[in-house]
C-alpha positions in Angstrom: -66.1 117.8 39.2 -66.0 114.6 41.4 -64.8 111.1 41.0 -61.4 109.5 40.8 -59.2 108.8 37.8 -58.8 105.1 36.9 -55.5 103.6 38.1 -52.8 102.7 35.8 -53.4 99.1 36.5 -57.0 99.3 35.5 -56.1 101.3 32.4 -53.5 98.7 31.4 -56.1 95.9 31.9 -58.7 97.6 29.7 -58.7 95.8 26.3 -57.5 97.8 23.4 -60.3 98.8 21.0 -60.1 97.5 17.5 -60.1 99.6 14.4 -62.7 98.2 12.0 -63.0 98.2 8.2 -65.5 96.7 5.8 -64.4 96.3 2.3 -66.7 95.3 -0.6 -64.4 93.4 -2.9 -65.2 94.3 -6.5 -64.2 90.8 -7.6 -64.4 87.2 -6.3 -61.7 86.6 -3.8 -61.0 83.6 -1.5 -59.5 85.4 1.6 -57.8 82.3 3.1 -56.3 81.0 -0.2 -55.1 84.5 -1.2 -53.5 85.3 2.1 -52.1 81.8 2.8 -48.9 82.5 0.9 -47.9 85.0 3.7 -47.8 82.1 6.2 -44.6 80.1 6.7 -45.9 76.7 7.9 -48.7 75.8 10.3 -47.1 77.4 13.3 -45.9 80.6 11.8 -45.8 83.2 14.7 -46.9 85.9 12.3 -49.8 84.0 10.7 -52.8 82.0 12.0 -56.2 80.7 10.9 -58.5 80.4 13.9 -61.3 77.9 14.5 -63.8 80.3 12.9 -61.7 80.4 9.7 -60.6 84.0 10.2 -57.0 84.9 9.1 -54.8 86.6 11.7 -51.6 88.4 10.7 -49.1 90.5 12.6 -46.8 93.1 10.9 -44.2 95.7 11.8 -45.7 98.5 9.7 -44.1 101.9 9.0 -46.4 103.2 11.8 -45.5 100.5 14.3 -46.6 96.9 15.2 -50.1 95.8 14.4 -52.4 92.8 14.4 -55.2 92.2 11.9 -58.0 89.7 11.8 -59.7 89.2 8.4 -62.8 87.3 7.4 -65.4 87.2 4.6 -68.4 85.6 6.3 -71.0 86.2 3.6 -71.4 87.4 0.0 -72.8 90.9 -0.4 -76.1 91.0 -2.2 -75.4 94.4 -3.6 -72.2 93.2 -5.3 -72.5 89.5 -6.0 -69.1 89.4 -7.8 -67.2 89.7 -4.5 -67.6 89.2 -0.8 -67.9 91.8 2.0 -64.6 91.5 3.7 -64.5 92.3 7.4 -61.3 93.3 9.2 -60.3 94.3 12.7 -56.9 95.7 13.6 -55.1 96.7 16.7 -51.9 98.6 17.5 -50.1 101.7 16.3 -50.0 100.3 12.7 -53.7 99.3 12.6 -54.8 101.9 10.2 -51.8 101.1 7.9 -52.8 97.4 7.8 -56.4 98.2 7.1 -55.5 100.6 4.3 -53.2 97.9 2.8 -56.0 95.2 3.0 -57.4 95.6 -0.5 -53.9 95.3 -2.0 -53.2 92.2 0.2 -56.4 90.6 -1.3 -55.4 91.3 -4.9 -56.9 94.7 -5.7 -53.8 95.5 -7.9 -53.7 92.0 -9.4 -54.2 92.4 -13.2 -55.4 89.1 -14.6 -55.9 90.4 -18.1 -54.2 88.3 -20.7 -54.2 85.2 -18.6 -56.1 82.3 -20.1 -55.9 78.9 -18.4 -58.4 77.3 -20.7 -55.8 75.9 -23.1 -54.5 73.4 -20.5 -56.8 70.8 -18.8 -55.1 70.9 -15.4 -55.0 74.7 -15.3 -58.5 75.0 -16.5 -59.8 72.6 -13.8 -57.8 74.3 -11.0 -58.9 77.8 -12.0 -62.5 76.7 -12.0 -62.0 75.1 -8.6 -60.3 78.2 -7.1 -62.0 81.1 -8.8 -61.2 83.3 -5.8 -57.4 83.0 -6.1 -55.8 86.5 -6.3 -52.2 87.5 -6.1 -52.0 90.0 -3.2 -49.1 92.1 -1.9 -48.2 92.7 1.7 -46.3 95.9 1.1 -43.6 94.9 3.6 -40.5 93.6 1.8 -38.3 92.7 4.7 -41.0 90.6 6.3 -41.0 88.5 3.1 -37.2 88.6 2.5 -36.0 87.3 5.9 -38.0 84.0 5.9 -37.1 83.5 2.2 -33.4 83.7 3.1 -34.0 81.3 5.9 -35.4 78.8 3.4 -32.3 78.9 1.2 -30.9 75.5 0.5 -32.4 73.7 3.5 -35.5 71.6 4.1 -38.6 73.6 4.5 -39.2 72.1 8.0 -35.8 73.4 9.1 -36.4 76.9 7.8 -39.8 77.1 9.4 -38.4 75.9 12.7 -35.7 78.5 12.6 -38.3 81.2 11.8 -40.3 80.1 14.9 -37.3 80.0 17.2 -36.0 83.4 16.2 -39.4 85.1 16.3 -40.2 83.5 19.7 -37.0 85.1 21.2 -36.7 88.3 19.3 -40.1 89.1 17.9 -42.4 91.7 19.6 -45.6 91.1 21.5 -48.6 91.5 19.1 -51.2 94.2 19.9 -54.7 93.2 20.6 -56.2 89.7 21.3 -53.9 87.8 18.9 -53.9 84.0 19.2 -51.4 82.6 21.7 -47.9 82.3 20.4 -48.1 85.0 17.8 -45.2 87.5 17.5 -44.4 90.7 15.5 -41.5 90.8 13.0 -38.4 92.3 14.7 -37.1 95.6 13.5 -33.8 95.7 11.4 -31.7 96.8 14.4 -32.8 93.7 16.3 -32.0 91.3 13.4 -28.5 92.9 13.1 -27.8 92.4 16.9 -28.8 88.7 17.1 -25.8 86.9 18.6 -24.0 84.2 16.6 -25.0 81.5 19.1 -28.7 82.3 18.7 -28.4 81.9 14.9 -26.7 78.6 15.6 -29.3 77.4 18.0 -32.0 78.2 15.4 -30.1 76.1 12.9 -29.0 79.1 10.7 -25.4 78.9 9.5 -23.2 82.0 8.9 -24.0 82.5 5.2 -27.7 82.9 5.7 -27.3 84.9 8.9 -24.9 87.3 7.2 -27.3 87.7 4.2 -30.1 88.7 6.6 -27.8 91.1 8.5 -26.6 92.7 5.2 -30.2 93.2 4.1 -31.2 94.7 7.4 -28.4 97.2 7.1 -30.1 98.7 4.1 -33.7 97.8 5.1 -35.2 101.3 4.4 -33.8 101.3 0.9 -35.1 97.8 0.3 -38.6 98.7 1.4 -38.6 101.5 -1.2 -38.1 99.0 -4.0 -41.8 98.2 -3.8 -42.4 101.6 -5.5 -40.3 100.4 -8.5 -41.1 98.1 -11.4 -40.9 94.4 -10.7 -37.9 94.1 -13.0 -36.0 96.9 -11.3 -36.8 95.6 -7.9 -35.5 92.2 -8.9 -32.2 93.7 -10.2 -31.6 95.8 -7.1 -32.4 93.0 -4.7 -29.9 90.7 -6.4 -27.1 93.2 -5.9 -27.0 92.2 -2.2 -24.6 89.2 -1.8 -26.6 86.1 -0.8 -29.8 87.1 -2.6 -30.2 85.3 -5.9 -33.1 84.7 -8.4 -35.0 82.3 -6.1 -34.9 84.5 -3.0 -35.8 87.6 -5.0 -38.7 85.9 -6.6 -40.1 84.5 -3.3 -39.8 87.9 -1.8 -41.5 89.8 -4.6 -44.3 87.3 -4.9 -45.4 88.1 -1.4 -44.4 91.7 -0.8 -45.2 93.0 -4.3 -47.6 90.5 -5.7 -45.5 90.0 -8.8 -47.5 87.7 -11.1 -44.5 86.7 -13.2 -41.9 86.0 -10.5 -40.8 82.4 -11.0 -38.8 80.7 -8.2 -36.0 79.5 -10.4 -33.7 77.3 -8.3 -36.4 75.7 -6.3 -35.8 72.1 -5.3 -39.3 70.9 -6.1 -41.1 73.4 -8.3 -39.7 72.3 -11.7 -40.8 68.7 -11.1 -44.2 69.9 -10.0 -44.6 72.1 -13.1 -43.3 69.4 -15.4 -45.6 66.7 -13.9 -48.7 68.9 -14.0 -48.2 70.5 -17.4 -46.4 67.8 -19.3 -46.5 64.6 -17.3 -42.7 64.5 -17.1 -41.0 62.5 -14.4 -38.1 64.9 -14.1 -37.8 68.6 -15.1 -35.0 71.1 -14.7 -35.3 74.9 -14.5 -34.8 75.5 -18.2 -37.5 73.0 -19.1 -39.8 74.5 -16.5 -39.3 78.0 -18.0 -40.1 76.6 -21.4 -43.3 75.1 -20.2 -44.3 78.4 -18.5 -43.3 80.4 -21.6 -46.8 80.6 -23.1 -48.0 82.3 -19.8 -45.4 85.0 -19.8 -46.5 87.8 -17.5 -48.4 85.3 -15.3 -45.9 82.5 -14.7 -46.1 82.8 -10.9 -49.9 82.7 -11.2 -49.5 79.4 -13.1 -47.2 77.9 -10.4 -49.8 78.9 -7.7 -52.4 76.9 -9.7 -50.0 74.0 -10.1 -49.5 73.9 -6.3 -53.2 74.1 -5.7 -53.9 71.3 -8.1 -52.9 68.7 -5.5 -50.9 66.8 -8.1 -47.7 67.2 -6.3 -44.9 65.8 -8.4 -43.5 62.6 -9.8 -42.9 59.7 -7.4 -39.7 60.1 -5.3 -36.9 57.8 -6.3 -34.5 58.8 -3.5 -34.9 58.8 0.2 -35.8 62.0 1.9 -33.0 64.1 3.4 -32.7 63.9 7.2 -33.8 66.9 9.2 -30.8 68.5 10.8 -31.0 69.9 14.3 -28.1 72.3 15.1 -29.3 72.9 18.6 -27.7 69.6 19.7 -24.2 71.0 19.1 
């Protein structure tokens, strides 16, 4: 046998081949709208939409880091109810992400019993977004940590903290991921982040300690996705620092819970009150009353409210200033 083996440099330069999957969706699904809830702002290091409209995501799967690119370029003639979804994935966790893709696009989303026709706003938005599905990522910690970062601060502050922490402590994404993307750090890395790095990211001790506590029992928390939504909520909230809002925000994304309402949100009650009742001010109790007729699908209703574009009642107070702890 003749010839020489390729050098390590040449092997390292060779692009990693993608794993590919085609999935014929058995229902109408809007890939971008359905997956958009997994993104935390326009510059989320774990989520991108490229110029071609494809969705890129990174994840630290049980099998290791992975990157996935998802697109639905054309409807399938053989199954007109849903598109042919195309996905490419790279890294040790590529097969895991490809296997999880149907669930992420709403395969397990049961919409039976939900009827938006009784309210003009919901009826109109549901018609405008017939491909909205509630998907589940299957990765609880990846939903929990950014939810904790968003506790009691402006969204812009939380998204900035997420970017800063991922830029320094996140892993390099496999494959040809868009520039700036990172992979969610493992629990050990989160636990070892120094106090000054939390501070530079604008995360005070309470939120940092909540994340550290959760990462101490990360394996147990991931197993909550095998439990009922109610049991997962109860067990999540046994961890100090995780309340109803954080639990709901986490389960919406990781488990696709259609009834998880973000009680305690600074803006959601007013948005729901404005869209469903024309109220200028709404509290949590009033919001839950308005959502009562849609029990079992209350999170689905709030997604439609947000997609309505109605926003909320006009602001009567000045916006809070954005804080920057990195100055101190």
